[in-house]
FIKELUM-720155 format. One record per residue: residue number from 1; residue in one letter; z, x, y of N, C-alpha, C in turn. Coordinates in nm, 2 decimals, decimal comma. Layout:
BEGIN
{atom NUM "A" {Z X Y} {Z X Y} {Z X Y}}
...
END
This chain:
BEGIN
{atom 1 "X" {-0,83 -0,61 -0,72} {-0,76 -0,58 -0,83} {-0,72 -0,64 -0,98}}
{atom 2 "X" {-0,72 -0,76 -0,91} {-0,71 -0,87 -1,06} {-0,80 -0,86 -1,14}}
{atom 3 "X" {-0,92 -0,86 -1,10} {-1,05 -0,86 -1,17} {-1,07 -0,73 -1,24}}
{atom 4 "X" {-1,02 -0,62 -1,20} {-1,04 -0,51 -1,27} {-0,91 -0,50 -1,38}}
{atom 5 "X" {-0,79 -0,58 -1,35} {-0,70 -0,58 -1,48} {-0,73 -0,65 -1,58}}
{atom 6 "X" {-0,83 -0,78 -1,55} {-0,84 -0,86 -1,64} {-0,95 -0,81 -1,70}}
{atom 7 "X" {-1,03 -0,72 -1,71} {-1,16 -0,68 -1,77} {-1,12 -0,56 -1,84}}
{atom 8 "X" {-1,06 -0,49 -1,83} {-0,97 -0,39 -1,86} {-0,93 -0,38 -2,00}}
{atom 9 "X" {-0,94 -0,28 -2,09} {-0,89 -0,26 -2,19} {-0,75 -0,27 -2,20}}
{atom 10 "X" {-0,65 -0,29 -2,30} {-0,51 -0,29 -2,29} {-0,45 -0,16 -2,24}}
{atom 11 "X" {-0,51 -0,06 -2,27} {-0,44 0,11 -2,24} {-0,48 0,14 -2,11}}
{atom 12 "X" {-0,61 0,06 -2,05} {-0,65 0,13 -1,89} {-0,58 -0,02 -1,83}}
{atom 13 "X" {-0,53 -0,13 -1,88} {-0,46 -0,21 -1,86} {-0,36 -0,19 -1,78}}
{atom 14 "X" {-0,27 -0,12 -1,88} {-0,13 -0,09 -1,84} {-0,12 0,02 -1,74}}
{atom 15 "X" {-0,23 0,11 -1,73} {-0,22 0,21 -1,59} {-0,28 0,15 -1,52}}
{atom 16 "X" {-0,34 0,05 -1,51} {-0,38 -0,02 -1,34} {-0,25 -0,09 -1,28}}
{atom 17 "X" {-0,19 -0,17 -1,39} {-0,04 -0,25 -1,32} {0,01 -0,16 -1,30}}
{atom 18 "X" {0,05 -0,02 -1,33} {0,14 0,08 -1,30} {0,10 0,10 -1,14}}
{atom 19 "X" {-0,01 0,14 -1,16} {-0,09 0,18 -1,01} {-0,06 0,10 -0,90}}
{atom 20 "X" {-0,07 -0,07 -0,94} {-0,04 -0,17 -0,85} {0,11 -0,16 -0,79}}
{atom 21 "X" {0,23 -0,14 -0,91} {0,33 -0,15 -0,86} {0,35 -0,04 -0,78}}
{atom 22 "X" {0,31 0,12 -0,82} {0,36 0,22 -0,76} {0,31 0,26 -0,66}}
{atom 23 "X" {0,17 0,24 -0,65} {0,12 0,27 -0,55} {0,06 0,18 -0,42}}
{atom 24 "X" {-0,02 0,07 -0,45} {-0,07 -0,02 -0,38} {0,00 -0,11 -0,31}}
{atom 25 "X" {0,15 -0,18 -0,38} {0,21 -0,28 -0,35} {0,29 -0,15 -0,22}}
{atom 26 "X" {0,33 -0,04 -0,24} {0,40 0,02 -0,17} {0,34 0,06 -0,04}}
{atom 27 "X" {0,20 0,09 -0,06} {0,10 0,10 0,10} {0,07 -0,03 0,14}}
{atom 28 "X" {0,09 -0,15 0,07} {0,07 -0,26 0,15} {0,23 -0,28 0,25}}
{atom 29 "X" {0,32 -0,25 0,15} {0,43 -0,25 0,20} {0,46 -0,18 0,33}}
{atom 30 "X" {0,42 -0,06 0,32} {0,43 0,08 0,48} {0,37 0,00 0,57}}
{atom 31 "X" {0,27 -0,07 0,55} {0,15 -0,08 0,64} {0,15 -0,22 0,72}}
{atom 32 "X" {0,28 -0,31 0,64} {0,32 -0,41 0,71} {0,24 -0,56 0,65}}
{atom 33 "X" {0,17 -0,53 0,56} {0,12 -0,64 0,50} {0,17 -0,70 0,37}}
{atom 34 "X" {0,28 -0,77 0,44} {0,36 -0,83 0,33} {0,33 -0,91 0,23}}
{atom 35 "X" {0,22 -1,01 0,29} {0,15 -1,10 0,20} {0,11 -1,01 0,08}}
{atom 36 "X" {0,01 -0,88 0,11} {-0,08 -0,83 0,05} {0,02 -0,77 -0,09}}
{atom 37 "X" {0,13 -0,71 -0,05} {0,23 -0,68 -0,11} {0,26 -0,78 -0,23}}
{atom 38 "X" {0,33 -0,91 -0,17} {0,36 -0,98 -0,26} {0,28 -1,01 -0,37}}
{atom 39 "X" {0,14 -1,03 -0,31} {0,05 -1,08 -0,45} {0,03 -0,93 -0,54}}
{atom 40 "X" {0,04 -0,85 -0,45} {0,03 -0,71 -0,59} {0,14 -0,70 -0,65}}
{atom 41 "X" {0,24 -0,75 -0,62} {0,36 -0,71 -0,72} {0,36 -0,88 -0,83}}
{atom 42 "X" {0,29 -0,98 -0,77} {0,30 -1,08 -0,87} {0,20 -1,07 -0,96}}
{atom 43 "X" {0,08 -0,99 -0,92} {-0,04 -0,91 -1,01} {0,02 -0,86 -1,12}}
{atom 44 "X" {0,16 -0,76 -1,08} {0,19 -0,65 -1,17} {0,27 -0,74 -1,25}}
{atom 45 "X" {0,35 -0,81 -1,20} {0,46 -0,90 -1,28} {0,40 -0,97 -1,41}}
{atom 46 "X" {0,31 -1,05 -1,34} {0,20 -1,11 -1,45} {0,17 -1,04 -1,55}}
{atom 47 "X" {0,13 -0,93 -1,58} {0,08 -0,86 -1,65} {0,18 -0,76 -1,73}}
{atom 48 "X" {0,29 -0,69 -1,67} {0,38 -0,65 -1,72} {0,51 -0,75 -1,78}}
{atom 49 "X" {0,52 -0,83 -1,75} {0,63 -0,92 -1,79} {0,59 -1,05 -1,80}}
{atom 50 "X" {0,48 -1,10 -1,88} {0,44 -1,22 -1,85} {0,51 -1,36 -1,89}}
{atom 51 "X" {0,60 -1,33 -2,01} {0,70 -1,45 -2,03} {0,76 -1,48 -1,93}}
{atom 52 "X" {0,82 -1,35 -1,85} {0,90 -1,37 -1,72} {0,86 -1,47 -1,62}}
{atom 53 "X" {0,74 -1,40 -1,58} {0,63 -1,48 -1,51} {0,62 -1,62 -1,53}}
{atom 54 "X" {0,59 -1,64 -1,64} {0,58 -1,77 -1,66} {0,71 -1,87 -1,68}}
{atom 55 "X" {0,78 -1,78 -1,73} {0,88 -1,89 -1,67} {0,98 -1,92 -1,55}}
{atom 56 "X" {0,91 -1,83 -1,45} {1,01 -1,83 -1,34} {0,89 -1,93 -1,23}}
{atom 57 "X" {0,75 -1,93 -1,29} {0,66 -2,01 -1,26} {0,70 -2,16 -1,29}}
{atom 58 "X" {0,74 -2,17 -1,42} {0,77 -2,30 -1,47} {0,90 -2,36 -1,40}}
{atom 59 "X" {1,01 -2,30 -1,40} {1,15 -2,30 -1,32} {1,13 -2,36 -1,16}}
{atom 60 "X" {1,01 -2,30 -1,12} {1,00 -2,35 -0,98} {0,92 -2,48 -0,96}}
{atom 61 "X" {0,83 -2,49 -1,01} {0,76 -2,60 -1,07} {0,81 -2,74 -1,10}}
{atom 62 "X" {0,93 -2,68 -1,18} {1,03 -2,78 -1,21} {1,10 -2,84 -1,11}}
{atom 63 "X" {1,17 -2,73 -1,01} {1,28 -2,76 -0,94} {1,16 -2,82 -0,83}}
{atom 64 "X" {1,04 -2,79 -0,78} {1,02 -2,88 -0,66} {0,91 -3,00 -0,68}}
{atom 65 "X" {0,88 -2,98 -0,82} {0,79 -3,13 -0,90} {0,63 -3,12 -0,86}}
{atom 66 "X" {0,61 -2,96 -0,88} {0,45 -2,96 -0,82} {0,43 -2,81 -0,87}}
{atom 67 "X" {0,29 -2,84 -0,88} {0,25 -2,67 -0,97} {0,26 -2,58 -0,83}}
{atom 68 "X" {0,27 -2,44 -0,89} {0,33 -2,32 -0,81} {0,24 -2,33 -0,68}}
{atom 69 "X" {0,11 -2,32 -0,71} {0,00 -2,32 -0,58} {0,00 -2,44 -0,48}}
{atom 70 "X" {0,00 -2,56 -0,56} {0,02 -2,65 -0,45} {0,16 -2,67 -0,35}}
{atom 71 "X" {0,25 -2,61 -0,45} {0,38 -2,60 -0,33} {0,36 -2,51 -0,23}}
{atom 72 "X" {0,29 -2,39 -0,26} {0,21 -2,28 -0,17} {0,15 -2,36 -0,03}}
{atom 73 "X" {0,07 -2,42 -0,10} {-0,05 -2,53 0,01} {0,04 -2,60 0,10}}
{atom 74 "X" {0,12 -2,70 0,04} {0,22 -2,78 0,07} {0,30 -2,74 0,18}}
{atom 75 "X" {0,35 -2,58 0,17} {0,48 -2,52 0,25} {0,34 -2,49 0,38}}
{atom 76 "X" {0,26 -2,42 0,34} {0,14 -2,36 0,48} {0,09 -2,49 0,53}}
{atom 77 "X" {0,03 -2,59 0,48} {0,00 -2,70 0,54} {0,08 -2,81 0,60}}
{atom 78 "X" {0,21 -2,87 0,53} {0,28 -2,96 0,59} {0,41 -2,88 0,63}}
{atom 79 "X" {0,48 -2,80 0,59} {0,63 -2,76 0,62} {0,60 -2,68 0,76}}
{atom 80 "X" {0,51 -2,58 0,76} {0,56 -2,52 0,88} {0,49 -2,58 1,00}}
{atom 81 "X" {0,37 -2,65 1,02} {0,32 -2,75 1,09} {0,41 -2,85 1,15}}
{atom 82 "X" {0,49 -2,90 1,07} {0,64 -2,97 1,10} {0,72 -2,89 1,20}}
{atom 83 "X" {0,72 -2,78 1,15} {0,84 -2,72 1,19} {0,80 -2,69 1,37}}
{atom 84 "X" {0,68 -2,66 1,36} {0,60 -2,62 1,52} {0,65 -2,75 1,58}}
{atom 85 "X" {0,60 -2,88 1,54} {0,66 -2,99 1,60} {0,79 -3,01 1,64}}
{atom 86 "X" {0,87 -3,00 1,55} {1,01 -3,00 1,63} {1,05 -2,90 1,72}}
{atom 87 "X" {0,99 -2,79 1,69} {1,03 -2,69 1,80} {0,97 -2,76 1,95}}
{atom 88 "X" {0,84 -2,80 1,94} {0,78 -2,81 2,10} {0,87 -2,98 2,09}}
{atom 89 "X" {0,89 -3,05 2,03} {0,97 -3,20 2,05} {1,11 -3,16 2,11}}
{atom 90 "X" {1,16 -3,04 2,05} {1,29 -3,04 2,11} {1,29 -2,92 2,23}}
{atom 91 "X" {1,20 -2,84 2,25} {1,24 -2,74 2,34} {1,09 -2,73 2,45}}
{atom 92 "X" {1,02 -2,82 2,46} {0,90 -2,84 2,52} {0,82 -2,69 2,59}}
{atom 93 "X" {0,84 -2,71 2,72} {0,76 -2,61 2,76} {0,83 -2,45 2,73}}
{atom 94 "X" {0,98 -2,44 2,71} {1,03 -2,34 2,63} {0,99 -2,30 2,53}}
{atom 95 "X" {0,92 -2,39 2,45} {0,87 -2,34 2,33} {0,73 -2,26 2,30}}
{atom 96 "X" {0,70 -2,22 2,46} {0,59 -2,10 2,46} {0,69 -1,95 2,44}}
{atom 97 "X" {0,80 -1,99 2,45} {0,84 -1,80 2,37} {0,83 -1,77 2,24}}
{atom 98 "X" {0,84 -1,90 2,16} {0,80 -1,87 2,04} {0,67 -1,84 2,03}}
{atom 99 "X" {0,65 -1,71 1,92} {0,51 -1,66 1,93} {0,44 -1,66 1,78}}
{atom 100 "X" {0,55 -1,71 1,71} {0,48 -1,73 1,53} {0,61 -1,78 1,46}}
{atom 101 "X" {0,56 -1,88 1,39} {0,66 -1,94 1,29} {0,59 -1,96 1,18}}
{atom 102 "X" {0,66 -1,87 1,07} {0,56 -1,83 0,92} {0,67 -1,88 0,80}}
{atom 103 "X" {0,62 -1,97 0,71} {0,73 -2,01 0,61} {0,61 -2,02 0,48}}
{atom 104 "X" {0,70 -1,99 0,40} {0,63 -1,95 0,26} {0,70 -1,94 0,16}}
{atom 105 "X" {0,63 -1,96 0,08} {0,74 -1,97 -0,08} {0,73 -1,80 -0,14}}
{atom 106 "X" {0,82 -1,78 -0,17} {0,82 -1,64 -0,21} {0,77 -1,60 -0,33}}
{atom 107 "X" {0,75 -1,51 -0,36} {0,64 -1,43 -0,47} {0,71 -1,46 -0,58}}
{atom 108 "X" {0,66 -1,44 -0,70} {0,72 -1,50 -0,84} {0,82 -1,37 -0,86}}
{atom 109 "X" {0,77 -1,26 -0,82} {0,84 -1,11 -0,84} {0,96 -1,10 -0,74}}
{atom 110 "X" {0,94 -1,14 -0,67} {1,02 -1,15 -0,53} {1,18 -1,27 -0,61}}
{atom 111 "X" {1,11 -1,32 -0,65} {1,22 -1,43 -0,71} {1,30 -1,39 -0,85}}
{atom 112 "X" {1,22 -1,32 -0,94} {1,25 -1,23 -1,05} {1,36 -1,13 -1,03}}
{atom 113 "X" {1,34 -1,06 -0,89} {1,42 -0,99 -0,89} {1,58 -1,03 -0,81}}
{atom 114 "X" {1,54 -1,11 -0,76} {1,66 -1,23 -0,71} {1,76 -1,29 -0,81}}
{atom 115 "X" {1,64 -1,32 -0,94} {1,76 -1,37 -1,06} {1,80 -1,28 -1,14}}
{atom 116 "X" {1,78 -1,15 -1,12} {1,80 -1,01 -1,16} {1,95 -0,98 -1,08}}
{atom 117 "X" {1,96 -0,99 -0,95} {2,07 -0,98 -0,86} {2,18 -1,09 -0,89}}
{atom 118 "X" {2,13 -1,18 -0,91} {2,26 -1,32 -0,87} {2,24 -1,39 -1,05}}
{atom 119 "X" {2,19 -1,30 -1,12} {2,25 -1,36 -1,27} {2,13 -1,46 -1,31}}
{atom 120 "X" {2,08 -1,57 -1,24} {2,00 -1,71 -1,29} {1,94 -1,75 -1,21}}
{atom 121 "X" {1,83 -1,81 -1,27} {1,77 -1,90 -1,14} {1,84 -1,99 -1,07}}
{atom 122 "X" {1,93 -2,07 -1,14} {2,02 -2,16 -1,04} {2,09 -2,11 -0,93}}
{atom 123 "X" {2,12 -1,97 -0,90} {2,18 -1,93 -0,84} {2,09 -1,87 -0,73}}
{atom 124 "X" {1,97 -1,88 -0,72} {1,87 -1,81 -0,66} {1,85 -1,96 -0,52}}
{atom 125 "X" {1,87 -1,95 -0,43} {1,87 -2,07 -0,33} {1,75 -2,05 -0,24}}
{atom 126 "X" {1,72 -1,91 -0,23} {1,63 -1,89 -0,12} {1,44 -1,83 -0,16}}
{atom 127 "X" {1,41 -1,96 -0,22} {1,27 -1,98 -0,27} {1,20 -1,97 -0,16}}
{atom 128 "X" {1,21 -2,04 -0,05} {1,14 -2,06 0,09} {1,21 -1,94 0,19}}
{atom 129 "X" {1,11 -1,88 0,22} {1,14 -1,78 0,31} {1,07 -1,85 0,47}}
{atom 130 "X" {1,14 -1,79 0,60} {1,08 -1,84 0,71} {1,06 -1,73 0,81}}
{atom 131 "X" {1,04 -1,70 0,93} {1,03 -1,61 1,00} {1,00 -1,71 1,13}}
{atom 132 "X" {1,08 -1,68 1,21} {1,03 -1,69 1,37} {1,06 -1,61 1,45}}
{atom 133 "X" {0,93 -1,56 1,53} {0,92 -1,43 1,62} {0,92 -1,49 1,77}}
{atom 134 "X" {1,00 -1,48 1,84} {1,01 -1,52 1,96} {1,04 -1,42 2,09}}
{atom 135 "X" {1,01 -1,46 2,20} {1,04 -1,38 2,31} {1,17 -1,42 2,38}}
{atom 136 "X" {1,28 -1,42 2,34} {1,40 -1,42 2,36} {1,52 -1,37 2,33}}
{atom 137 "X" {1,66 -1,37 2,37} {1,76 -1,29 2,33} {1,78 -1,33 2,19}}
{atom 138 "X" {1,85 -1,23 2,12} {1,88 -1,24 1,95} {1,96 -1,37 1,93}}
{atom 139 "X" {2,10 -1,38 2,01} {2,18 -1,49 1,97} {2,12 -1,60 2,01}}
{atom 140 "X" {2,00 -1,65 2,08} {1,92 -1,76 2,11} {1,86 -1,79 2,00}}
{atom 141 "X" {1,81 -1,73 1,93} {1,72 -1,77 1,80} {1,77 -1,82 1,70}}
{atom 142 "X" {1,88 -1,83 1,68} {1,98 -1,91 1,57} {1,95 -2,06 1,64}}
{atom 143 "X" {1,95 -2,10 1,77} {1,92 -2,24 1,80} {1,77 -2,28 1,77}}
{atom 144 "X" {1,65 -2,21 1,73} {1,58 -2,25 1,64} {1,57 -2,28 1,52}}
{atom 145 "X" {1,69 -2,21 1,45} {1,69 -2,25 1,31} {1,77 -2,35 1,30}}
{atom 146 "X" {1,87 -2,38 1,38} {1,93 -2,52 1,40} {1,82 -2,64 1,36}}
{atom 147 "X" {1,72 -2,67 1,46} {1,67 -2,73 1,46} {1,59 -2,79 1,29}}
{atom 148 "X" {1,58 -2,71 1,20} {1,53 -2,72 1,09} {1,59 -2,76 1,02}}
END
């Protein structure tokens, strides 16, 4: 969709950006495609509020001392495997109960919404998101978070 937005006239671009937010992001969310939803909302955000989009990108890059795209790669390629290694080290055979560990950098639009809710970027502490799916009782799940 981004190619369509970029290649469009300003009037058509506004219509496409609105369609992304109101239709495609909603459908992705309802279909359980969170990564796609976040990408679509970030695309919407980039065109609907470009100054805020760039400001948040800059604030994240300053906080983590690396470009936003590199941070996303770092989290996926270094942090996520490190968490798997820690889980295997601590739980050995029991780690088989864990079926998924997913760590991600939250989308720029998600962070923008959190800033609106919390008042400023300095009050947003959860820029990274993590999901652990396991075949265990809910009260035992927090044991896995403790090792991180």
